[in-house]
C-alpha positions as CSV (number, residue, x, y, z in Angstrom):
1,M,-91.4,-48.7,81.7
2,D,-87.7,-48.5,82.5
3,K,-86.8,-49.3,78.9
4,L,-89.2,-46.6,77.7
5,L,-87.7,-44.0,80.1
6,A,-84.2,-45.0,79.0
7,S,-85.1,-44.7,75.3
8,T,-86.7,-41.3,75.9
9,C,-83.7,-40.1,77.8
10,L,-81.4,-41.4,75.1
11,A,-83.4,-39.7,72.4
12,L,-83.4,-36.4,74.3
13,G,-79.7,-36.7,74.9
14,I,-79.0,-37.3,71.2
15,L,-81.2,-34.3,70.3
16,G,-79.4,-32.2,72.9
17,M,-76.0,-33.3,71.5
18,G,-77.2,-32.4,68.0
19,T,-78.2,-28.9,69.2
20,Y,-74.9,-28.5,71.0
21,A,-73.0,-29.7,68.0
22,N,-74.7,-27.1,65.7
23,A,-73.9,-24.4,68.2
24,A,-70.3,-25.6,68.6
25,D,-69.7,-25.7,64.8
26,C,-68.7,-22.0,65.0
27,G,-66.6,-22.5,68.1
28,D,-63.9,-19.9,69.0
29,V,-63.7,-17.0,66.6
30,T,-61.2,-14.1,66.5
31,I,-62.5,-10.9,64.8
32,A,-60.2,-8.1,63.8
33,S,-61.2,-4.6,64.9
34,M,-59.2,-2.1,62.9
35,N,-58.5,1.2,64.7
36,W,-61.0,3.3,63.0
37,Q,-64.7,3.8,63.9
38,S,-66.5,2.1,61.1
39,A,-64.4,-1.0,61.4
40,E,-64.7,-1.0,65.2
41,V,-68.5,-1.0,65.2
42,L,-68.7,-3.6,62.4
43,A,-66.4,-5.9,64.4
44,S,-68.6,-5.4,67.5
45,L,-71.7,-6.1,65.4
46,D,-70.3,-9.4,64.1
47,K,-69.3,-10.4,67.6
48,F,-72.8,-9.7,69.0
49,I,-74.6,-11.5,66.2
50,L,-72.3,-14.5,66.1
51,N,-72.3,-15.0,69.9
52,E,-76.0,-14.3,70.6
53,G,-77.5,-15.5,67.3
54,Y,-75.3,-18.5,66.5
55,G,-73.7,-19.6,69.8
56,C,-70.2,-18.8,68.8
57,N,-67.5,-17.8,71.2
58,A,-66.3,-14.7,69.4
59,E,-63.7,-12.3,70.7
60,I,-62.3,-9.1,69.2
61,I,-58.6,-8.5,68.7
62,V,-57.0,-5.2,67.7
63,G,-55.7,-5.1,64.1
64,D,-54.7,-2.9,61.2
65,T,-55.1,-3.5,57.5
66,V,-51.6,-4.6,56.5
67,P,-50.6,-6.8,59.4
68,T,-54.1,-8.3,59.8
69,I,-54.6,-9.4,56.2
70,T,-51.0,-10.6,55.9
71,S,-51.3,-12.6,59.1
72,M,-54.6,-14.2,57.8
73,V,-52.8,-15.4,54.7
74,E,-49.5,-16.5,56.3
75,K,-50.7,-17.7,59.8
76,G,-54.4,-18.4,59.3
77,E,-55.4,-15.9,62.0
78,P,-57.4,-13.9,63.0
79,D,-60.5,-15.7,61.6
80,V,-62.4,-12.7,60.3
81,A,-61.6,-9.2,59.1
82,P,-65.0,-7.6,58.8
83,E,-63.8,-4.4,57.0
84,G,-61.0,-5.4,54.7
85,W,-59.8,-2.7,52.4
86,V,-58.7,-5.2,49.8
87,D,-57.5,-2.7,47.2
88,L,-54.8,-1.6,49.6
89,L,-53.2,-5.1,49.5
90,P,-54.3,-6.4,46.1
91,E,-51.4,-8.8,45.7
92,V,-51.6,-10.3,49.2
93,V,-55.4,-10.7,49.0
94,S,-55.2,-12.3,45.5
95,R,-52.5,-14.7,46.6
96,G,-54.4,-15.7,49.8
97,I,-57.6,-16.5,47.7
98,S,-55.7,-18.3,45.0
99,E,-53.8,-20.4,47.5
100,G,-57.0,-21.3,49.3
101,K,-56.1,-19.5,52.5
102,L,-58.6,-16.7,52.3
103,V,-62.3,-16.5,51.4
104,G,-64.0,-13.3,50.3
105,A,-67.4,-12.8,52.0
106,A,-69.8,-9.9,51.7
107,V,-68.9,-6.5,50.4
108,A,-69.0,-4.7,53.7
109,L,-69.7,-1.3,52.2
110,S,-72.3,-1.8,49.5
111,D,-71.5,1.5,47.7
112,G,-67.7,1.4,48.1
113,A,-65.3,3.6,50.0
114,V,-63.3,6.7,49.1
115,Q,-59.7,7.5,50.0
116,G,-57.4,10.3,49.0
117,W,-55.9,13.6,49.9
118,W,-58.3,16.3,51.3
119,I,-58.3,20.0,52.1
120,P,-60.7,22.0,54.2
121,K,-63.6,23.5,52.2
122,Y,-62.8,27.0,53.4
123,V,-59.4,26.6,51.8
124,A,-60.9,25.3,48.6
125,D,-63.4,28.2,48.6
126,A,-60.7,30.8,49.1
127,H,-58.4,29.3,46.5
128,P,-60.6,27.8,43.7
129,D,-57.4,27.2,41.6
130,I,-56.5,24.3,44.0
131,K,-58.3,21.3,42.6
132,T,-55.6,18.7,42.4
133,I,-52.6,17.3,44.4
134,Q,-50.3,19.1,42.0
135,D,-52.1,22.4,42.7
136,A,-51.8,22.0,46.4
137,L,-48.1,21.2,46.3
138,K,-47.5,24.6,44.5
139,H,-48.5,26.3,47.8
140,P,-46.6,25.1,50.8
141,E,-47.4,28.5,52.5
142,L,-51.1,27.6,52.6
143,F,-50.5,24.3,54.4
144,P,-47.8,25.1,56.9
145,D,-45.9,22.4,58.8
146,P,-46.8,22.9,62.6
147,E,-43.1,22.4,63.5
148,D,-41.6,24.5,60.7
149,K,-43.7,27.2,59.2
150,S,-41.2,27.7,56.3
151,K,-42.4,24.3,54.9
152,G,-45.7,22.8,54.0
153,A,-47.0,19.6,55.5
154,V,-48.8,16.5,54.2
155,H,-50.5,14.7,57.0
156,N,-50.4,10.9,56.8
157,G,-52.1,8.2,58.7
158,P,-50.5,5.9,61.3
159,Q,-48.1,3.0,60.5
160,G,-49.9,-0.2,59.6
161,W,-52.6,1.4,57.5
162,G,-52.6,0.6,53.8
163,G,-53.6,4.3,53.2
164,T,-50.4,5.3,54.9
165,V,-48.3,3.3,52.5
166,A,-50.2,4.7,49.5
167,T,-49.9,8.3,50.7
168,T,-46.2,7.9,51.3
169,Q,-45.8,6.6,47.7
170,L,-47.9,9.3,46.3
171,Y,-45.9,11.9,48.2
172,K,-42.8,10.6,46.5
173,A,-44.5,10.3,43.1
174,Y,-45.7,14.0,43.1
175,G,-42.4,15.3,44.4
176,G,-43.7,16.5,47.8
177,E,-40.2,17.0,49.3
178,K,-39.0,18.9,46.3
179,A,-42.0,21.1,46.5
180,G,-41.1,22.1,50.0
181,F,-43.4,19.8,52.0
182,T,-42.7,17.4,54.8
183,L,-44.7,14.2,55.3
184,I,-46.1,14.0,58.9
185,D,-46.8,10.8,60.7
186,T,-49.8,11.6,62.8
187,G,-49.2,8.5,64.9
188,S,-52.8,7.3,65.3
189,A,-56.3,7.6,64.1
190,A,-57.0,10.0,66.9
191,G,-53.9,12.0,66.0
192,L,-55.0,12.3,62.4
193,D,-58.5,13.4,63.4
194,G,-57.1,15.8,65.9
195,S,-54.9,17.5,63.3
196,I,-58.0,18.2,61.1
197,A,-60.0,19.4,64.1
198,K,-57.2,21.7,65.2
199,A,-56.8,23.2,61.7
200,Y,-60.6,23.7,61.4
201,E,-60.9,25.4,64.8
202,R,-58.1,27.8,63.8
203,K,-59.2,28.1,60.2
204,E,-55.7,27.1,59.1
205,G,-54.6,25.2,56.0
206,W,-54.4,21.4,56.1
207,V,-53.8,18.8,53.5
208,G,-53.4,15.1,53.9
209,Y,-54.8,11.6,53.8
210,Y,-58.4,10.8,54.9
211,W,-61.3,8.5,53.8
212,A,-65.0,8.1,53.8
213,P,-67.3,7.0,55.4
214,T,-66.4,8.7,58.6
215,A,-68.2,10.8,61.2
216,L,-65.5,13.4,61.1
217,L,-66.2,14.3,57.4
218,G,-69.8,14.8,58.5
219,K,-68.7,17.3,61.1
220,Y,-65.9,19.1,59.1
221,Q,-66.5,19.9,55.5
222,M,-63.5,18.7,53.4
223,V,-62.9,18.6,49.7
224,K,-61.1,15.7,48.1
225,L,-58.3,16.7,45.7
226,G,-58.1,15.3,42.2
227,H,-55.0,13.4,41.2
228,G,-54.5,15.0,37.7
229,V,-54.1,11.6,36.0
230,P,-56.4,8.7,35.2
231,A,-56.4,5.6,37.4
232,D,-53.9,2.9,36.4
233,M,-54.7,-0.2,38.4
234,A,-51.7,-2.1,37.1
235,E,-49.4,0.7,38.3
236,W,-51.4,1.0,41.6
237,K,-50.7,-2.7,42.3
238,R,-47.1,-2.6,41.1
239,C,-45.9,0.4,43.1
240,N,-48.4,2.8,44.7
241,T,-49.3,0.2,47.3
242,V,-45.9,-1.4,47.8
243,A,-43.8,0.4,50.4
244,E,-40.5,-0.9,49.0
245,C,-41.2,0.2,45.5
246,P,-38.6,2.9,44.6
247,D,-40.2,4.6,41.6
248,P,-43.9,5.3,42.2
249,K,-45.8,7.3,39.5
250,P,-48.6,9.8,40.0
251,N,-51.9,7.9,40.0
252,D,-55.6,8.3,40.8
253,W,-56.8,6.6,44.0
254,P,-59.3,3.9,43.0
255,K,-62.6,3.7,44.7
256,D,-62.1,1.0,47.3
257,K,-63.8,-2.3,47.5
258,V,-64.4,-2.9,51.2
259,Q,-64.9,-6.6,51.8
260,T,-65.2,-9.0,54.7
261,L,-62.4,-11.5,54.6
262,V,-62.5,-14.9,56.3
263,T,-59.7,-17.5,56.6
264,K,-60.5,-20.7,54.7
265,K,-60.0,-22.9,57.8
266,F,-62.7,-20.9,59.6
267,A,-65.0,-20.9,56.6
268,D,-64.8,-24.7,56.6
269,R,-65.7,-25.1,60.2
270,A,-68.1,-22.2,60.8
271,G,-71.2,-23.9,59.6
272,A,-73.5,-22.9,56.7
273,D,-75.7,-20.5,58.7
274,V,-72.7,-18.5,60.0
275,M,-71.2,-18.2,56.5
276,A,-74.5,-17.3,55.1
277,Y,-74.6,-14.4,57.5
278,L,-71.1,-13.3,56.6
279,N,-71.9,-13.5,53.0
280,K,-75.0,-11.3,53.3
281,R,-74.0,-8.7,55.9
282,S,-73.6,-5.4,54.0
283,W,-74.5,-1.7,54.7
284,S,-74.3,1.6,52.9
285,N,-72.1,4.6,53.5
286,A,-75.2,6.6,54.5
287,T,-76.1,4.0,57.2
288,V,-72.6,3.9,58.6
289,N,-72.2,7.7,58.6
290,T,-75.4,8.1,60.5
291,L,-74.4,5.4,63.0
292,M,-70.9,6.9,63.5
293,A,-72.3,10.4,64.0
294,W,-74.5,8.9,66.8
295,M,-71.5,7.2,68.3
296,T,-69.4,10.4,68.2
297,D,-72.2,12.5,69.7
298,N,-72.7,10.0,72.5
299,Q,-69.1,9.1,73.0
300,S,-70.0,5.5,72.4
301,S,-67.9,2.4,72.0
302,G,-68.2,0.0,69.1
303,D,-70.2,-2.3,71.4
304,D,-72.7,0.5,72.1
305,G,-72.9,1.4,68.5
306,A,-73.6,-2.2,67.5
307,K,-76.5,-2.5,70.0
308,H,-77.9,0.9,68.9
309,F,-77.9,-0.3,65.3
310,L,-79.5,-3.6,66.2
311,K,-82.3,-1.8,68.0
312,E,-82.9,0.8,65.3
313,H,-82.5,-1.2,62.2
314,E,-84.1,-4.6,62.7
315,D,-85.6,-4.3,59.2
316,L,-82.0,-4.4,57.8
317,W,-80.1,-6.9,59.9
318,S,-83.0,-9.4,60.2
319,K,-82.5,-10.1,56.5
320,W,-78.9,-11.2,57.1
321,V,-79.7,-13.9,59.7
322,T,-81.9,-16.9,60.1
323,P,-85.3,-16.5,61.8
324,E,-84.0,-18.5,64.8
325,A,-80.9,-16.3,65.1
326,A,-83.1,-13.1,64.8
327,T,-85.2,-14.3,67.8
328,K,-82.1,-14.9,69.9
329,I,-80.6,-11.6,69.0
330,K,-83.7,-9.6,69.9
331,S,-84.0,-11.5,73.1
332,A,-80.3,-10.7,74.0
333,L,-81.0,-7.0,73.3
């Protein structure tokens, strides 16, 4: 009897160790949350699913496109960048993958993302001749610098964004300074949003960098300017995305591939189920826009947005995870 009891306990102990080992495969995970809304909610979604569905110990760290992806290649951390705008750092991403330091997982935005220079629709309607960047730069008086009304202004994103680098290079390429414009550092995502909101409320001219999907473009109608030239990916990689490049040429902004990036060392230890999730998890611009609009209307955090999505879209996310993980996630909600 004692031997039978001991054998039973041993078997249960081994089974329990096996279960713990499977849960511990994932271990500690650092997830980069970029400082814009869609990336914030996706990072929160990954954190919730990995922790509740797969027993990981995931935590979110603040990041930006350029420093985060560069750090993943050079230092092997953070472990996951859920919303990696890979076309903004094509050489770094290609090098990381070729050197076996990065793994490309799911395309986070299934229908791609759009970046570029935009103007308010009321300006476009009033001046139908302004269709391209070149057209806008002919009219500094329509896009006044808040600090110096004698000049025009191109509003840029904050430091650390790949889009900020590209906008700076395009400003040089199109002769923004010669045309009488200054390039404004808006300081933060909130500062960039605020500059658009302020212009809209006053029905003033505004031109600058922005992207989709975003809740803000759902609230304020903006028109994306053309670039007047066809896209040249070789030139885009050579100079338009390289801050130190001295001779950028006019170029069209390519439609961006937004992909989840994972360090190779995490991919090797995460376990098959976790990597299967990261290789499947993908949503559309329409889904994200709707979610971000809800978050904005309700002044919600990324964590709140993630839970709202999980409650409202089980039909979508349940296809990304194992049945066992789905049960745990629903229970956690």
